[in-house]
N, C-alpha and C positions, 0 to 999 in steps of 0.2 A: 871489439864490442861484445859484451856479454850476451849469452843466449837469452837471458831474461829480458834484456833491453831490446834485443831484436824482436822478440815476441810481442813486447809492449808496443813498439813502433808499427809492427804489422797490424796489430789489433786496432791502433788508432787510424791507420790508413783505411782499413776495411770498414770501420764503424762510421767514418766521415761521410760516406755516401748514403748511409742508412738513417743517420740521426737527423731529425727535423730541427732546424734552429728554433730556439725558444724566443717568442716575441717579447721584447722589452717594453712594449707600449701598451697603454690602456685604451680600450675603445671608448670614444666620446659617448656621452649619455643621451644626447638629444638626437632623436631620429628625424631625418629630413623627409618631407613628404612632397608630393606634387603641388600641393597648395603653396608651399614655400617658393617653388620655382615660379608658379603663376603670379604670386604676389611680387616677386622680383621683377618679372617682365612688365606687369601693368603699373606698379607703383614706383619702381626705381628707374625703369627704362622708358615707360610710357608707351609700350607697344604690346601687341598681342603675343602670347606664347608661340603661336605658329611662326611669327616673324623670326624669332630666335631659334626655333627648332630647325628651320631651313638652313641656317648657318651651321649649326652643330652637325646635322646630318651630312652636309656638304663636306665639312672638315673631316669627318670620320671616313667618308667615301674616298677623299683624297689620300688619306693615310693608309687605308686598307688596300687600295688598288684592286687587283684581281684576287686578293686573298693572301693572308700571311701564312707561308708554308711552315714556319716554325710552329704554328698552332695546329694546322690541319694534318701535318705529317708527324708531329711528335707528342702533342698534348692528349691527355685523357679527357674526353669530352665531359665526363662526370666529375672531374676534379673540382672541388670547392676550395675556397681560400678566403682569408681575411687580408685586408690591406690597410695601410696607414700612410697618408701623405704628411711628410714631416718637414718642418722648416729647417733649413740649413743655415739660416741667418735671421737676424731681426728684420722685420718689415711691417708695412701696413697692408692688410689684406684687402683684395678686391677681386671679385669673380668667383666667389664660393659657389653660388648657385649655377654658374656656367659649368663648373666641374661636376656638380651634382647631376645635372641633366645629361652631361656627356656620358657618365657611367650608366645612368638610367637607360638612355637610348641604346647604348652598346649592348646592354644585357636584356633588352626587350622588356624592361620594367621589372625584372626579377631580383635585382640586387637590392640589399638593404644598406642605407647610407646614414652616417651619423656625424654630427659636428657640434661642438660647443662654442663655435666662433661665429662672428658676423662680419660682413664687409665693413671696413673702417676700423676694425680692431687692430691694436698693436700685437703682433705675433712675435713671440720670443723664440730664438733659436732652440731647436729641439722639441718644440710643441707639435702636437698632432692637429693639423688643420682640418682634415677630413678622413674618416675611416669608413670601412664597409665590409660586407660579407656577401659572397655569391660565387658564381662561376669564375674559376681562375682565368679561363680563356677570355671571357667578357671583360674582366678587369684589365687584362693586358692589352686588349683591343682599344680600350678607352684611354689608357695611361698617358700616352704622349700628347694627344690632342687636349686632354683636360689640363695637364701640367703646363703646356705651352701658353695657352691663353691666360691662365691665372697668373703665371709667372710674369708675363708681359705686362698685363694691366695692373698687377700689384706693384710692379716697378714704377709705373706712372703715378699711382696713388702715393707711393712712398716718397718719390721725388717732389711731388706737388706739396705734400704735407711738410716736408723739410723746408721748402722755400717759403711757404705760407707762415710757418712758425717763426722764421727769421724776419719776415715782413712785420709781423705783429709785435715785434720788439720795438718797432719805430713808428708804427701807424696802426690804428684800429679801424680806419675808414676805407682804406684802399681795397678794391676788389681785384683778385688775381684771376686772370682769364687765360685760356689756351687759345689756339688759333685753328685754322683749317689745315694745318700741316699734320695730317693724320694718315694712317695707313689705309689705303683703299680697301673697303670691305669691313674695316674694324672701327670706323669712326664712332658709331654709337657706343661701343664699349670703351674706347679710349677717352671720350668725353665724359662718360659716366665715371671713369676712374678718377678724373680730376675733381668731379663734384663730390665724390666720397671723401676726398681729402679736405674739402671746404672751399674749393675754388668755385667760381661761376663760369658758365659757358659763354663763349662768344657766339657767333653764328653757327648753327648746326650745318647749314649749307647755304648756297647762293639764294635760296628762296626764303630765308628767314631774316632778311634785313637788306636794305639798300646800302651798298658801300661803294663809294667812289675812290678808286685807287689810282696810282700814277698813270697806268696804261689806259684806264677809262678816260681820264682827263685829256690825255694825248689824242684819244680817238674822238672825243666830243668837241674839244676846242678850248674850253675855259671853265674855271671853277664856277663863275657866275651862271653861265648857260647850263652847266650840268645840274646845279642845285635848283635852278628855276624849273627845268624839265622834270626833275624828280618830284619836287614839291607839288606840282600840278597833276601828276599822273600816277603816282604810286598808290596802292591800296591805303585806305585811311588809317589803318593800325600799324603800318610799316614804319619803322624808324629809319632815319638817314644818318649814315656816318661817312665822313670824308677823311682821307689820308692826306696830310700835308708834309712837305719835306723842308720847309724853311718858313721864316716869319712873314715873308711877303704873302705866301700862299695861305698861311694861317689867318692873316688879317682879312684877306678876301673871303675866306670861309666864315670867319666870325661875323663879318658884316652881313653876309647873305643869310646866315643861320643854318644850323644843322643840330641834330640831337647830340651827336658825339663828334669831336674832332680828334683824330689820331695824330700824334706828333711822332713822326718816324725818324729815328736816329737824330733827335735833337740833342744839342749840348745841354748841360744842366743850366747854364746861364740863360739860354733861349727858352727852356721850359719855364723858368721862373718869370721871364718877361711875358710869355704867352699867358700864363695863369693870371698875372697882374692885369693884363689888358682884357682878358675874358671877364674877370670880376668887375671891371668898370663898365663894360658894355652889355654883357649878357650872362648873368650868373647861372642861368638854367642850362646852359650848354655844358656837357660833361667832357672832360679831357682824358684821353687815353694815351699812354706812353708805350711805344713799341720799338723794336729794333735792337737785336743783339743783347737782350737782357738775360742775365743769368745770376747765379749765386754770388758772383764776385763783386757786384756793385749794388747789392740789395739795400744796404744801409743808406747810401747816397740817394738812390732813386725813391726810396720809401718816404723820405723826408721832404720831397719836392712839393707835395700837395696835389698830385693828380688824382683822378677818380679811379682809373683802371690801369693796371699793368698787364699787358698781354705778352705771353711767352710761348713761342712755339717749342722751346726746349723742354717744356713740361712733358711733352710726348716724344718728340723725335730725338731727344738726348737722354731719355730715361733708360736705365739698365734693368734688365730682367732680374727678378729675385730668384734665389736658389731654393728649390724644394725637390724632394725625391719621394717616390712611391716605394714602400717596403711591403713585400708580399710574404705571407706566412701560411703554411698549411696547418689545418686543425690537428691537434694532438689526440 
């Protein structure tokens, strides 16, 4: 190896630890404010900001534990940086303002945040979803919590959007619903994620609708008695739904009356028979189809003529989307 080449390699090695990587990204133009987060809470989730802040602060506390030694033992407390959250795949965005508030809270409100995106936007691989400038330590304290939630619920929005687009090829009338198969503590965000994609919500919880399922019927005794009890005693604005597993149960529910009858794991032939009988006897009753529904049979089930398709898979089978945070020091 020549002397000149050795010197060149030595110089490269020495310089590598000193040179600050140049940022290849442009900072978004739109600055996010606390009003954006407040609007998200009240208008998109329908809750006060304090309700959401409690979750964010709890998640940050869980991640930080008794303190990150990487930060308090190695970081310069005065070091500032800029960061960019970059999409590593195509997806539909959900949870932008959750990320915003996570960085805001971790920095004590000192960080500046920017984004040219909105929830529901199609994000192309390589795009900057969120950017910001502020304390490097604060950015790193917020990074994982911010990315985790947004990646999770963006995956739900992306999956829901894909399924709904497929449904719309065959029907313009069916409403796509999720179920209560949600992650404990995250229901409000997971159900929001399906709404952003264009789906409608089923019950938010047990208190937002009367629903007779198989185990309720076993405990009470019969469809007729169950529907009688409900119709006499529930609050006047509460709707009644009943789950049936065969045509005999369906006919009993149809005769007694309910707002919605859910056909659980019905064959296509029996679904068509149920709809035909419903149209003759009571056209006001809505029909919901549920049970092992996914992308594989969308075309067939979309053409059956039901009012609602409910899919737990929108949430519990959704795959997180891939994003990363890139941090750069100022030049």
